[in-house]
TORKELO-774335 format. One line per field, with one value per residue: x, y, z of N, C-alpha, C in turn; chain. Coordinates in Angstrom, 3 decimals. Layout:
N
nu <- [X / ...]
nv <- [Y / ...]
nw <- [Z / ...]
cau <- [X / ...]
cav <- [Y / ...]
caw <- [Z / ...]
cu <- [X / ...]
cv <- [Y / ...]
cw <- [Z / ...]
cadena <- [A / ...]
END
This chain:
84
nu <- [0.822 / 1.933 / 3.840 / 2.168 / 0.866 / 3.016 / 3.784 / 1.460 / 1.541 / 3.916 / 3.198 / 1.045 / 2.351 / 3.943 / 1.927 / 0.796 / 2.969 / 3.445 / 0.984 / 0.768 / 2.997 / 2.250 / 0.091 / -1.570 / -0.651 / 0.656 / 0.224 / 0.858 / -0.917 / -3.374 / -2.639 / -2.096 / -4.640 / -6.001 / -4.579 / -5.107 / -7.785 / -7.820 / -7.257 / -9.234 / -10.488 / -8.221 / -7.374 / -9.676 / -9.799 / -7.369 / -7.819 / -9.769 / -8.276 / -6.565 / -5.814 / -6.229 / -8.201 / -10.375 / -10.118 / -7.555 / -5.887 / -6.635 / -5.525 / -2.883 / -3.273 / -4.227 / -2.022 / -0.021 / -1.132 / -1.219 / 1.529 / 2.466 / 1.080 / 2.126 / 4.815 / 4.702 / 3.605 / 5.541 / 7.723 / 6.784 / 6.579 / 9.261 / 10.373 / 9.131 / 10.136 / 12.802 / 12.679 / 12.115]
nv <- [-1.198 / 1.233 / 1.656 / 1.982 / 4.357 / 6.150 / 6.090 / 7.153 / 9.761 / 10.765 / 10.616 / 12.411 / 14.811 / 15.066 / 15.312 / 17.779 / 19.571 / 19.263 / 20.023 / 22.663 / 23.777 / 23.519 / 25.121 / 27.890 / 31.340 / 34.026 / 34.724 / 33.516 / 32.890 / 32.498 / 30.323 / 28.497 / 28.196 / 27.044 / 24.653 / 23.444 / 22.916 / 20.640 / 18.553 / 17.050 / 15.416 / 14.054 / 12.630 / 11.122 / 9.497 / 8.174 / 6.707 / 4.946 / 3.253 / 1.996 / 0.260 / 1.901 / 3.966 / 6.822 / 7.724 / 6.862 / 8.616 / 11.212 / 13.011 / 13.225 / 14.399 / 16.951 / 17.999 / 17.944 / 19.637 / 22.056 / 22.464 / 22.641 / 24.924 / 26.908 / 26.827 / 27.742 / 30.278 / 31.489 / 31.369 / 33.027 / 35.460 / 35.846 / 36.243 / 38.615 / 40.311 / 40.387 / 41.816 / 44.361]
nw <- [0.000 / 0.795 / -1.199 / -3.433 / -2.731 / -2.647 / -5.340 / -6.481 / -5.358 / -6.517 / -9.223 / -9.259 / -8.649 / -10.922 / -12.829 / -12.022 / -12.426 / -15.222 / -16.293 / -15.397 / -16.672 / -19.337 / -19.540 / -20.973 / -21.167 / -19.108 / -16.499 / -13.389 / -11.320 / -12.550 / -14.171 / -12.163 / -11.044 / -13.244 / -13.415 / -10.919 / -11.237 / -12.749 / -11.112 / -9.674 / -11.639 / -12.540 / -10.220 / -9.731 / -12.057 / -11.739 / -9.399 / -10.288 / -11.836 / -10.121 / -7.025 / -4.946 / -2.749 / -2.277 / 0.377 / 0.976 / -0.413 / 0.088 / 2.079 / 1.156 / -1.372 / -0.669 / 0.761 / -1.218 / -3.164 / -1.692 / -1.207 / -3.836 / -4.797 / -3.069 / -3.831 / -6.482 / -6.188 / -4.580 / -6.337 / -8.342 / -6.940 / -6.294 / -8.820 / -9.572 / -7.625 / -8.333 / -10.618 / -9.929]
cau <- [0.000 / 2.812 / 4.426 / 1.109 / 0.640 / 4.178 / 3.675 / 0.388 / 2.034 / 4.864 / 2.442 / 0.273 / 3.293 / 4.301 / 0.736 / 0.686 / 4.045 / 3.270 / -0.215 / 1.117 / 3.937 / 1.591 / -1.012 / -1.329 / -0.689 / 1.808 / -0.179 / 1.022 / -2.100 / -4.359 / -2.123 / -2.281 / -6.072 / -6.310 / -3.954 / -5.835 / -9.085 / -7.667 / -6.883 / -10.338 / -10.612 / -7.002 / -7.426 / -10.798 / -9.360 / -6.280 / -8.413 / -10.468 / -7.290 / -5.677 / -6.515 / -6.379 / -9.514 / -10.283 / -9.630 / -6.103 / -5.128 / -7.198 / -4.551 / -1.752 / -3.680 / -4.279 / -0.657 / 0.688 / -1.695 / -0.756 / 2.956 / 2.606 / 0.627 / 3.115 / 6.046 / 4.458 / 3.403 / 6.853 / 8.517 / 6.239 / 6.968 / 10.708 / 10.643 / 8.706 / 11.079 / 14.049 / 12.475 / 11.923]
cav <- [0.000 / 2.401 / 1.848 / 2.523 / 5.752 / 6.923 / 6.212 / 8.117 / 11.099 / 11.177 / 10.825 / 13.647 / 15.931 / 15.170 / 15.854 / 19.206 / 20.310 / 19.280 / 20.805 / 24.062 / 24.189 / 23.584 / 26.076 / 29.124 / 32.584 / 34.432 / 34.933 / 32.261 / 32.609 / 31.919 / 29.003 / 27.660 / 27.912 / 26.086 / 23.380 / 22.850 / 22.447 / 19.323 / 17.554 / 16.162 / 14.401 / 13.243 / 11.714 / 10.218 / 8.517 / 7.384 / 5.763 / 3.918 / 2.346 / 1.451 / -0.324 / 2.937 / 4.590 / 8.257 / 7.897 / 6.633 / 9.694 / 12.531 / 13.869 / 13.464 / 15.354 / 18.295 / 18.439 / 18.177 / 20.863 / 23.202 / 22.632 / 23.081 / 26.318 / 27.757 / 26.909 / 28.570 / 31.657 / 31.986 / 31.556 / 34.226 / 36.618 / 36.037 / 36.825 / 40.016 / 41.037 / 40.558 / 42.773 / 45.703]
caw <- [0.000 / 0.867 / -2.535 / -4.293 / -2.346 / -3.095 / -6.788 / -6.722 / -5.021 / -7.561 / -10.459 / -9.110 / -8.767 / -12.347 / -13.500 / -11.705 / -13.101 / -16.673 / -16.602 / -15.164 / -17.714 / -20.641 / -19.474 / -21.715 / -20.418 / -18.320 / -15.112 / -12.657 / -10.505 / -13.478 / -14.530 / -10.979 / -10.969 / -14.304 / -13.053 / -9.796 / -11.719 / -13.375 / -10.113 / -9.334 / -12.692 / -12.546 / -9.077 / -9.974 / -13.060 / -11.149 / -8.450 / -11.064 / -12.428 / -9.085 / -5.877 / -3.929 / -2.615 / -1.972 / 1.750 / 0.965 / -1.059 / 0.412 / 2.778 / 0.258 / -2.405 / -0.094 / 1.064 / -2.472 / -3.752 / -0.897 / -1.467 / -5.222 / -4.881 / -2.391 / -4.627 / -7.667 / -5.733 / -4.158 / -7.546 / -8.991 / -6.136 / -6.421 / -10.137 / -9.543 / -6.771 / -9.076 / -11.701 / -9.385]
cu <- [0.866 / 3.431 / 3.414 / 0.869 / 1.795 / 4.150 / 2.596 / 0.882 / 3.004 / 4.146 / 1.622 / 1.179 / 3.702 / 3.134 / 0.624 / 1.733 / 3.817 / 2.047 / 0.064 / 2.005 / 3.250 / 0.419 / -0.635 / -1.354 / 0.546 / 1.489 / -0.095 / -0.190 / -3.194 / -3.932 / -2.321 / -3.743 / -6.470 / -5.765 / -4.734 / -7.201 / -9.003 / -7.494 / -8.015 / -10.476 / -9.396 / -7.056 / -8.528 / -10.404 / -8.268 / -6.848 / -9.144 / -9.510 / -6.351 / -6.511 / -6.646 / -7.821 / -9.312 / -9.716 / -8.108 / -5.321 / -5.553 / -6.182 / -3.361 / -2.088 / -3.660 / -2.887 / 0.121 / 0.179 / -1.210 / 0.710 / 3.193 / 2.217 / 1.636 / 4.375 / 5.857 / 4.254 / 4.735 / 7.755 / 8.089 / 6.669 / 8.455 / 11.056 / 10.259 / 9.666 / 12.388 / 13.914 / 12.387 / 13.238]
cv <- [1.263 / 2.713 / 2.450 / 3.998 / 6.636 / 7.123 / 7.229 / 9.539 / 11.613 / 11.470 / 12.114 / 14.866 / 16.157 / 15.767 / 17.358 / 20.022 / 20.388 / 20.093 / 22.291 / 24.573 / 24.346 / 24.557 / 27.361 / 30.325 / 32.807 / 34.549 / 33.626 / 31.902 / 31.982 / 30.505 / 28.023 / 27.249 / 26.868 / 24.698 / 22.688 / 22.313 / 21.061 / 18.199 / 16.572 / 15.050 / 13.480 / 12.197 / 10.685 / 9.113 / 7.601 / 6.320 / 4.639 / 2.858 / 1.717 / 0.820 / 0.664 / 3.422 / 6.035 / 8.509 / 7.744 / 7.856 / 11.098 / 13.468 / 14.210 / 14.504 / 16.768 / 18.838 / 18.772 / 19.444 / 22.104 / 23.508 / 23.174 / 24.553 / 27.261 / 27.910 / 27.806 / 30.035 / 32.267 / 32.248 / 32.831 / 35.487 / 36.898 / 36.670 / 38.294 / 40.860 / 41.304 / 41.594 / 44.204 / 46.366]
cw <- [0.000 / -0.494 / -3.500 / -4.009 / -2.797 / -4.607 / -7.157 / -6.477 / -6.079 / -8.870 / -10.405 / -9.249 / -10.225 / -13.129 / -13.262 / -12.458 / -14.603 / -17.081 / -16.446 / -16.301 / -19.075 / -20.681 / -20.203 / -20.785 / -19.582 / -16.834 / -14.330 / -11.789 / -11.370 / -13.893 / -13.378 / -10.841 / -12.017 / -13.969 / -11.947 / -10.226 / -12.356 / -12.361 / -9.813 / -10.365 / -12.724 / -11.436 / -9.277 / -10.958 / -12.508 / -10.219 / -9.173 / -11.601 / -11.400 / -7.974 / -4.720 / -3.897 / -2.182 / -0.583 / 1.822 / 0.507 / -0.634 / 1.055 / 1.879 / -0.800 / -1.845 / 0.198 / -0.206 / -3.156 / -3.014 / -1.190 / -2.879 / -5.362 / -4.239 / -3.233 / -5.847 / -7.296 / -5.303 / -5.353 / -8.268 / -8.253 / -6.248 / -7.766 / -10.168 / -8.733 / -7.490 / -10.184 / -11.200 / -9.119]
cadena <- [A / A / A / A / A / A / A / A / A / A / A / A / A / A / A / A / A / A / A / A / A / A / A / A / A / A / A / A / A / A / A / A / A / A / A / A / A / A / A / A / A / A / A / A / A / A / A / A / A / A / A / A / A / A / A / A / A / A / A / A / A / A / A / A / A / A / A / A / A / A / A / A / A / A / A / A / A / A / A / A / A / A / A / A]
END
């Protein structure tokens, strides 16, 4: 079970990064919003194809989303700070 959860977490992180990178536009907040909107369907489809259930991944999803959002917001703020 632990291996399945770790694989899920890694796959979700990859999904978030690739979706964010392929999102159109320059506004990181808008890109973040678009990326987060894909998570429900991604997780739902992932659960259908694995032996994991929603209860298994719920906490991980929230932690990964929070960490991802913070990293993108911090990156955005750092870039703006460097331009000033």
